[in-house]
DRENKOLNU-792060 format. One line per field, with one value per residue (C-alpha): residue number from 1; residue in one letter; y, z, x. Coordinates in nm, 4 decimals, always signed. Example, Ala and Ser with C-alpha at 12.3 -4.5 7.8 and 13.67 -1.06 7.14 Angstrom:
<sites>
num	c(1, 2)
residuo	c(A, S)
v	c(-0.4500, -0.1060)
w	c(+0.7800, +0.7140)
u	c(+1.2300, +1.3670)
</sites>
This chain:
<sites>
num	c(1, 2, 3, 4, 5, 6, 7, 8, 9, 10, 11, 12, 13, 14, 15, 16, 17, 18, 19, 20, 21, 22, 23, 24, 25, 26, 27, 28, 29, 30, 31, 32, 33, 34, 35, 36, 37, 38, 39, 40, 41, 42, 43, 44, 45, 46, 47, 48, 49, 50, 51, 52, 53, 54, 55, 56, 57, 58, 59, 60, 61, 62, 63, 64, 65, 66, 67, 68, 69, 70, 71, 72, 73, 74, 75, 76, 77, 78, 79, 80, 81, 82, 83, 84, 85, 86, 87, 88, 89, 90, 91, 92, 93, 94, 95, 96, 97, 98, 99, 100, 101, 102, 103, 104, 105, 106, 107, 108, 109, 110, 111, 112, 113, 114, 115, 116, 117, 118, 119, 120, 121, 122, 123, 124, 125, 126, 127, 128, 129, 130, 131, 132, 133, 134, 135, 136, 137, 138, 139, 140, 141, 142, 143, 144, 145, 146, 147, 148, 149, 150, 151, 152, 153, 154, 155, 156, 157, 158, 159, 160, 161, 162, 163, 164, 165, 166, 167, 168, 169, 170, 171, 172, 173, 174, 175, 176, 177, 178, 179, 180, 181, 182, 183, 184, 185, 186, 187, 188, 189, 190, 191, 192, 193, 194)
residuo	c(M, N, I, F, E, G, L, K, K, R, A, A, L, Y, C, M, S, L, A, V, F, S, P, L, T, I, Q, A, E, D, T, T, P, K, S, K, I, D, S, S, C, W, K, D, F, V, S, K, G, G, R, Y, K, V, S, F, P, S, Y, P, Q, H, V, S, E, T, L, K, M, Q, N, G, K, V, S, I, K, Y, D, A, Y, I, A, E, Q, G, V, D, A, L, Y, M, V, L, I, A, Q, Y, P, K, T, Q, V, R, P, D, P, E, A, G, L, K, A, F, L, N, G, L, L, S, H, G, E, S, S, R, L, V, Q, V, E, W, Q, D, F, Q, G, F, S, S, V, D, F, L, I, N, T, A, G, I, L, L, H, G, R, A, V, M, V, D, N, N, L, Y, L, V, A, M, E, S, H, E, T, R, Y, R, S, E, N, F, Q, Y, F, V, E, T, F, T, L, V, R, E, S, K)
v	c(+5.4404, +5.2208, +4.9249, +4.6672, +4.8427, +4.8541, +4.4803, +4.4121, +4.6212, +4.4399, +4.0963, +4.1965, +4.3165, +3.9825, +3.7967, +4.0013, +3.9115, +3.5621, +3.6761, +3.7876, +3.5373, +3.6603, +3.4383, +3.4687, +3.3557, +3.2732, +3.1555, +2.9619, +3.0692, +3.0107, +3.2313, +3.2370, +3.1619, +2.9095, +2.9852, +2.9313, +3.1826, +3.1992, +3.0460, +3.0575, +3.3799, +3.2529, +3.1464, +2.8137, +2.8672, +2.6383, +2.8056, +2.8223, +2.4880, +2.3349, +2.3550, +2.4404, +2.4920, +2.7593, +2.9630, +3.3431, +3.5925, +3.7268, +3.6230, +3.7008, +3.9142, +3.7574, +3.9199, +3.7573, +3.8899, +3.7922, +3.9800, +4.0133, +3.9649, +3.9718, +4.2229, +4.0697, +3.7263, +3.5470, +3.5660, +3.4767, +3.4207, +3.4734, +3.4389, +3.5928, +3.5683, +3.8507, +3.9150, +4.1899, +4.1535, +4.5013, +4.7388, +4.4831, +4.2588, +4.1529, +3.7816, +3.6478, +3.3235, +3.3852, +3.1230, +3.2210, +2.9922, +3.0009, +2.8605, +2.5170, +2.6361, +2.8971, +2.6577, +2.5904, +2.2236, +2.2934, +2.4264, +2.5607, +2.7851, +2.9285, +2.9929, +3.1678, +3.3857, +3.4681, +3.5776, +3.7850, +3.9518, +4.0387, +4.1823, +4.3937, +4.5931, +4.8127, +4.9531, +4.8900, +4.5324, +4.2769, +3.9068, +3.8479, +3.4694, +3.1848, +2.8125, +2.5644, +2.2657, +2.0077, +2.0871, +1.7976, +1.6547, +1.9831, +2.2304, +2.5284, +2.8165, +3.0070, +3.3624, +3.6902, +4.0171, +4.3599, +4.6624, +4.9865, +4.8404, +4.6490, +4.2742, +4.0184, +3.6696, +3.3965, +3.0464, +2.9897, +2.6446, +2.5279, +2.2692, +2.1911, +2.5254, +2.6848, +2.8910, +2.9245, +3.2179, +3.2081, +3.5365, +3.7866, +4.1537, +4.3716, +4.6727, +4.5487, +4.7141, +4.5146, +4.1916, +3.8726, +3.5668, +3.3334, +3.4608, +3.3876, +3.0428, +2.9574, +3.0885, +2.8981, +2.5793, +2.5738, +2.5920, +2.2536, +2.1604, +1.9516, +1.6689, +1.5095, +1.1498, +0.9028)
w	c(+9.9704, +10.0003, +9.7715, +10.0281, +10.0770, +9.6986, +9.6745, +9.9571, +9.7861, +9.4540, +9.6199, +9.7948, +9.4635, +9.2961, +9.5941, +9.5909, +9.2240, +9.3417, +9.5054, +9.1800, +9.0580, +8.7112, +8.4012, +8.1543, +7.7934, +7.6820, +7.3609, +7.3912, +7.2054, +7.2972, +7.1093, +7.3699, +7.2142, +7.4059, +7.4426, +7.6941, +7.9508, +8.1705, +8.4898, +8.6839, +8.8633, +8.9670, +9.3290, +9.4120, +9.6733, +9.8868, +10.0483, +10.4210, +10.5131, +10.1958, +9.9897, +9.6624, +9.4960, +9.2412, +9.1152, +9.1523, +8.9815, +9.3306, +9.6839, +9.7406, +10.0040, +10.1972, +10.2432, +10.4472, +10.5296, +10.5974, +10.3943, +10.4970, +10.2044, +10.1544, +10.4290, +10.6688, +10.6725, +10.4805, +10.5408, +10.2836, +10.4024, +10.1543, +10.1477, +9.8661, +9.7801, +9.5530, +9.3831, +9.1535, +8.8513, +8.8347, +8.6828, +8.4201, +8.6026, +8.9227, +8.9988, +9.2443, +9.3874, +9.5808, +9.7743, +9.8679, +10.1175, +10.1123, +10.3622, +10.2379, +10.2308, +9.9658, +9.7244, +9.3985, +9.3127, +8.9620, +8.9915, +8.6349, +8.7283, +9.0142, +8.7808, +8.5317, +8.8149, +8.9130, +8.5571, +8.5392, +8.8653, +8.7266, +8.4126, +8.6126, +8.7865, +8.4877, +8.2127, +7.9594, +8.0760, +7.7990, +7.7876, +7.5283, +7.5616, +7.7756, +7.7887, +8.0080, +8.1200, +8.3832, +8.6215, +8.8353, +8.8322, +8.9139, +8.7016, +8.5920, +8.3488, +8.1918, +8.0914, +7.9650, +8.0462, +7.9078, +8.1116, +7.9483, +7.8524, +8.1772, +8.1156, +8.3746, +8.2641, +8.5010, +8.5878, +8.8359, +8.9889, +9.2154, +9.4781, +9.7108, +9.8830, +9.7816, +9.4745, +9.3614, +9.1370, +8.9725, +8.7857, +8.6284, +8.5808, +8.3387, +8.1113, +7.7557, +7.6345, +7.8908, +7.8821, +7.8205, +7.7634, +7.8091, +8.1674, +8.2453, +8.0869, +8.2976, +8.6154, +8.5650, +8.4545, +8.7797, +8.9883, +9.1430, +9.4112, +9.6844, +9.7942, +10.1325, +10.1151, +10.3035)
u	c(+13.9985, +14.3088, +14.3794, +14.2665, +13.9302, +13.8864, +13.9528, +13.7094, +13.4401, +13.4934, +13.4704, +13.1465, +13.0008, +13.0730, +12.9330, +12.6112, +12.5668, +12.4896, +12.1677, +12.0009, +11.7423, +11.6409, +11.6369, +11.9221, +11.9485, +12.3004, +12.4636, +12.7872, +13.1001, +13.4640, +13.7076, +13.9851, +14.3239, +14.5328, +14.9050, +15.1847, +15.3093, +15.6174, +15.4791, +15.8073, +15.7047, +15.3612, +15.3012, +15.1375, +14.8683, +14.6505, +14.3507, +14.2920, +14.1425, +14.2882, +13.9681, +14.1435, +14.4815, +14.5688, +14.8638, +14.8519, +15.0873, +15.1739, +15.0885, +14.7155, +14.5482, +14.2606, +13.9200, +13.6422, +13.2986, +12.9403, +12.6791, +12.3148, +12.0782, +11.7004, +11.6158, +11.8658, +11.6998, +11.9765, +12.3515, +12.6137, +12.9679, +13.2455, +13.6210, +13.8193, +14.1868, +14.2963, +14.6313, +14.7487, +14.9735, +15.1211, +14.8696, +14.7715, +14.5278, +14.3586, +14.3121, +14.0557, +13.9257, +13.6051, +13.4099, +13.0551, +12.8828, +12.5030, +12.2572, +12.1534, +11.7904, +11.8823, +12.0535, +11.8723, +11.8166, +11.9521, +12.3115, +12.2975, +12.0026, +12.2085, +12.5014, +12.2706, +12.1387, +12.4959, +12.5827, +12.2674, +12.3681, +12.7109, +12.5537, +12.3086, +12.5846, +12.6601, +12.4399, +12.7141, +12.7889, +12.7658, +12.8342, +13.1069, +13.1361, +13.0081, +13.0720, +12.8864, +13.0872, +13.1586, +13.4450, +13.5670, +13.2130, +13.0346, +12.8358, +13.0423, +13.0402, +13.3301, +13.2408, +13.3815, +13.2020, +13.2954, +13.1844, +13.2976, +13.6358, +13.6945, +13.6978, +13.5960, +13.6976, +13.5918, +13.4847, +13.2024, +13.1543, +12.8696, +12.9695, +12.6796, +12.6032, +12.9342, +13.0007, +13.3626, +13.4480, +13.7904, +13.8293, +14.0645, +13.9773, +14.1715, +14.1341, +14.0796, +14.4024, +14.6060, +14.4072, +14.6076, +14.3894, +14.6873, +14.7287, +14.3644, +14.3908, +14.6938, +14.5271, +14.2024, +14.3802, +14.5804, +14.2609, +14.1785, +13.9285, +14.0855, +13.8637, +13.8980, +14.0173, +13.8035)
</sites>
């Protein structure tokens, strides 16, 4: 399997996590240290269609696919932009677009289902930290999951029938919280001016 196919598979796995609808109990705790990084090497990026802006550590690859869910009755379209930072980390912004009929009236319930889906993909997956917040007027959750030494640090945001996942994946021995903080702090939704 080449690198691009591996990235595509990983994006599909995260997207499929959104279809899990089990309850999840979470306790909030934010232990992430905040420090500065050298951002001069990072690349400013505006998504296709201009839906968001973010800085990646390298220019991202684009993956797009439509997944059939629930016995082929529901389709979820996703676009993912994925960049590597050497062998240290993988950075991703994924947008999953759901049919409006599948969107939960309570965005927080959808985000909880998404986290539960991520946790269900590995027997050793455990939620290390979670923080519920408002992001540009929308419900969001910041989380850190450890699966057998692989950390997934992310922010998920529900905007109408779109879920945005801004995430960094890294082995725990190479994980740098300041890189994730910089990445997620550069993420901004671009709203159309009227």
